[in-house]
C-alpha positions as CSV (number, residue, x, y, z in Angstrom):
1,M,12.9,20.0,1.7
2,T,10.9,21.4,4.9
3,G,7.2,19.9,5.3
4,P,6.2,16.2,7.2
5,L,6.8,12.8,6.2
6,L,4.1,11.6,4.4
7,F,2.8,7.8,4.5
8,L,0.7,7.4,1.8
9,A,-1.8,4.9,1.5
10,A,-4.9,4.1,-0.7
11,D,-6.9,3.0,1.8
12,P,-6.9,4.5,5.5
13,R,-7.1,0.5,7.3
14,E,-3.1,-0.1,5.8
15,C,-2.9,3.2,8.3
16,H,-4.3,3.0,11.4
17,P,-2.3,0.4,13.2
18,F,0.3,2.7,12.3
19,L,-1.1,5.4,13.6
20,K,-1.6,3.9,16.9
21,H,2.6,4.8,17.5
22,W,1.7,8.8,16.8
23,D,1.1,11.5,19.1
24,R,-1.1,14.5,18.8
25,T,-2.7,13.2,15.8
26,E,-5.9,15.0,14.2
27,P,-7.5,15.2,10.4
28,A,-6.0,17.1,7.9
29,N,-7.9,19.3,6.0
30,L,-6.7,18.4,2.2
31,P,-8.4,17.2,-1.0
32,V,-8.8,13.5,-0.4
33,H,-10.7,10.8,0.8
34,W,-8.7,10.4,4.3
35,A,-6.3,12.7,5.9
36,R,-4.1,12.6,9.3
37,R,-1.5,15.0,10.3
38,G,0.5,13.8,13.8
39,T,4.2,14.0,15.3
40,W,5.9,10.6,15.7
41,K,9.6,10.5,16.6
42,S,8.9,14.8,17.6
43,R,8.8,14.8,13.8
44,P,5.3,16.3,11.8
45,V,4.3,13.5,10.1
46,L,1.1,13.5,7.2
47,A,-1.2,10.2,6.5
48,I,-3.0,10.1,3.3
49,A,-5.6,7.3,2.3
50,N,-6.8,8.5,-0.8
51,G,-7.9,5.8,-3.5
52,A,-6.1,2.6,-5.6
53,G,-4.3,3.2,-8.7
54,P,-1.4,6.1,-9.9
55,E,-3.5,8.8,-10.4
56,R,-4.8,8.7,-6.9
57,A,-1.3,8.3,-5.5
58,R,-0.4,11.0,-7.6
59,M,-3.0,13.9,-6.7
60,A,-3.0,12.7,-3.1
61,V,0.9,14.2,-3.5
62,Q,-0.1,16.8,-5.1
63,A,-2.3,17.6,-2.6
64,A,0.0,16.6,0.4
65,G,2.3,20.4,0.0
66,P,5.7,20.2,0.2
67,V,6.9,17.1,2.2
68,R,10.8,16.3,2.6
69,A,9.6,12.9,1.9
70,V,7.5,10.3,0.5
71,C,7.4,6.5,2.1
72,N,4.1,4.7,0.0
73,I,2.5,2.0,2.1
74,G,-0.1,-0.5,2.1
75,F,-0.8,-4.0,0.4
76,C,0.8,-6.4,-2.1
77,G,0.6,-8.8,-3.7
78,A,3.6,-11.5,-3.2
79,L,4.8,-12.5,-7.0
80,D,7.3,-15.0,-5.1
81,I,6.6,-18.2,-3.8
82,S,9.0,-17.5,-0.2
83,L,6.9,-14.3,0.7
84,G,4.0,-14.9,2.6
85,I,0.6,-13.5,3.9
86,G,1.9,-10.9,6.5
87,D,5.7,-10.5,5.2
88,V,6.9,-6.9,5.0
89,F,8.4,-6.0,1.7
90,M,10.0,-3.2,1.4
91,A,11.1,-1.7,-2.5
92,T,14.5,-1.8,-3.7
93,S,13.1,-0.2,-6.7
94,V,9.8,0.5,-8.6
95,N,9.5,-0.5,-12.1
96,G,13.5,-0.4,-12.4
97,T,13.9,2.9,-11.0
98,A,15.5,3.0,-8.0
99,T,14.4,3.8,-4.0
100,S,15.2,4.7,-1.0
101,L,15.6,2.4,2.2
102,P,15.2,3.7,6.2
103,R,18.1,4.2,7.4
104,K,17.2,1.9,10.3
105,A,14.7,-1.2,9.8
106,P,13.7,-4.2,11.1
107,P,14.4,-7.4,9.4
108,A,12.5,-7.6,6.2
109,K,12.6,-8.6,2.2
110,S,13.8,-6.3,-0.1
111,G,14.3,-6.6,-3.9
112,P,12.3,-5.1,-7.2
113,L,8.1,-4.2,-6.6
114,A,6.1,-4.1,-10.3
115,S,3.5,-0.8,-9.7
116,I,0.7,-1.2,-11.9
117,P,-3.3,0.2,-12.6
118,R,-4.7,-2.9,-11.8
119,I,-5.3,-5.5,-9.6
120,A,-3.1,-8.8,-10.8
121,Q,-5.9,-11.3,-10.2
122,T,-4.2,-14.4,-11.3
123,A,-1.2,-16.7,-10.5
124,A,-0.7,-16.8,-14.1
125,E,-0.4,-12.7,-14.2
126,K,2.1,-12.6,-11.2
127,A,4.4,-15.2,-13.0
128,A,4.4,-13.1,-15.5
129,L,5.3,-10.6,-13.3
130,R,7.8,-12.1,-11.9
131,K,9.5,-12.7,-15.1
132,T,10.8,-9.2,-14.8
133,G,12.5,-9.4,-11.6
134,A,9.9,-7.9,-9.5
135,L,9.2,-10.0,-6.0
136,V,5.8,-7.8,-5.2
137,V,2.9,-5.7,-7.3
138,E,0.6,-3.3,-5.9
139,M,-1.2,-0.4,-7.6
140,E,0.2,2.9,-5.9
141,A,4.5,3.5,-6.4
142,A,4.6,4.0,-9.8
143,G,2.2,7.5,-9.1
144,A,3.3,8.4,-6.2
145,A,7.1,8.5,-7.1
146,A,6.6,10.4,-10.1
147,D,8.8,13.9,-10.2
148,L,9.2,13.6,-6.7
149,G,12.4,15.3,-5.9
150,V,12.3,14.6,-2.1
151,P,13.3,11.0,-1.1
152,F,10.8,7.9,-1.6
153,Y,10.2,5.1,0.0
154,C,7.9,1.8,-0.4
155,I,7.3,-0.5,2.1
156,R,4.6,-2.8,1.6
157,A,3.1,-6.5,3.1
158,V,1.5,-9.0,1.8
159,S,-2.0,-9.9,1.6
160,D,-2.4,-12.5,-1.6
161,L,0.1,-14.9,-2.2
162,A,2.5,-15.5,-6.0
163,G,0.8,-18.9,-6.5
164,E,-3.3,-17.6,-5.8
165,D,-6.0,-17.2,-8.7
166,F,-9.1,-14.5,-7.4
167,L,-12.3,-15.9,-8.0
168,I,-14.0,-12.5,-7.8
169,D,-13.2,-10.0,-10.3
170,F,-11.5,-7.6,-7.8
171,N,-10.8,-4.8,-11.0
172,G,-14.5,-4.7,-11.3
173,F,-16.0,-3.0,-7.9
174,L,-13.0,-0.5,-7.6
175,M,-14.9,3.0,-8.6
176,P,-13.8,5.8,-10.5
177,D,-12.7,7.6,-7.2
178,G,-10.4,4.5,-6.5
179,R,-11.9,2.7,-3.9
180,F,-14.5,-0.5,-3.9
181,D,-18.4,0.2,-4.4
182,T,-18.1,-2.0,-0.8
183,P,-22.1,-3.1,-0.8
184,R,-22.3,-3.9,-3.8
185,L,-18.9,-6.3,-3.5
186,I,-20.6,-7.8,-0.3
187,M,-24.0,-8.2,-2.0
188,T,-23.3,-10.2,-4.8
189,S,-20.1,-12.5,-2.8
190,I,-23.4,-13.1,-0.5
191,L,-25.3,-15.3,-3.3
192,R,-22.0,-17.0,-4.0
193,P,-20.7,-19.1,-1.0
194,Q,-17.0,-19.5,-2.2
195,R,-16.4,-15.9,-3.2
196,L,-18.1,-15.1,-0.2
197,R,-15.2,-17.5,2.1
198,E,-12.6,-15.5,-0.6
199,L,-13.4,-12.2,0.8
200,I,-13.5,-13.2,4.3
201,R,-10.2,-14.6,4.3
202,L,-9.0,-11.9,2.4
203,S,-10.1,-9.5,4.8
204,K,-8.6,-11.2,8.0
205,R,-5.3,-11.4,5.4
206,T,-5.2,-7.1,5.3
207,R,-5.9,-7.3,8.8
208,A,-3.2,-9.1,9.6
209,A,-0.4,-7.7,7.0
210,S,-1.8,-3.6,8.5
211,N,-0.8,-5.3,11.4
212,N,2.4,-6.3,10.9
213,L,3.4,-3.2,8.4
214,G,1.9,-0.4,11.8
215,E,4.4,-2.0,13.8
216,F,7.5,-2.8,11.5
217,L,7.2,1.3,10.5
218,A,7.4,1.9,14.1
219,D,10.5,0.6,14.0
220,C,11.7,2.3,11.4
221,D,13.8,5.8,10.9
222,F,13.6,7.1,7.9
């Protein structure tokens, strides 16, 4: 199938470091939260960020139109204790369904991925997911991969560890459009020093994960 290679994320921050490697990048007029077109390795590429969750991902794929492949990118939670912050992970399957792997990629851990419609908040929840065989968890891949008819890749970077609980109930700040209510999240965290520290720590971790992911993708061939 002709068309661009689609890189699909939940948040633009997950895309920005990779876009530094693109040429002729410009906004794409699509019915999504954020989209950019460009050229990478002399091929047309499209990046979309449309919020968290499987339905937002499914809508983004539909909005993109014909594509030659879909690569779901972004952050993930570790389910295995061997995975550290910023580690890049290539999924070999999503909820038991096999995925494609790049023709060429730097060394990275790989294996099964669990895709669920909510943030895994606690170490206990992550431990239960680990028993399914999955090594990481995220929220969009199951929706992005539905009935594509083209190759599907899923490459993520770790932003939280297997043995950690979140103090903040991030699910409670997720709005219907798949974006976080950031002003309310910050305001409520300011009143609780431990939660504010968690928010700052997570911001640093996601920045590192995004940078690692961008450099990794730049060295891949699909």
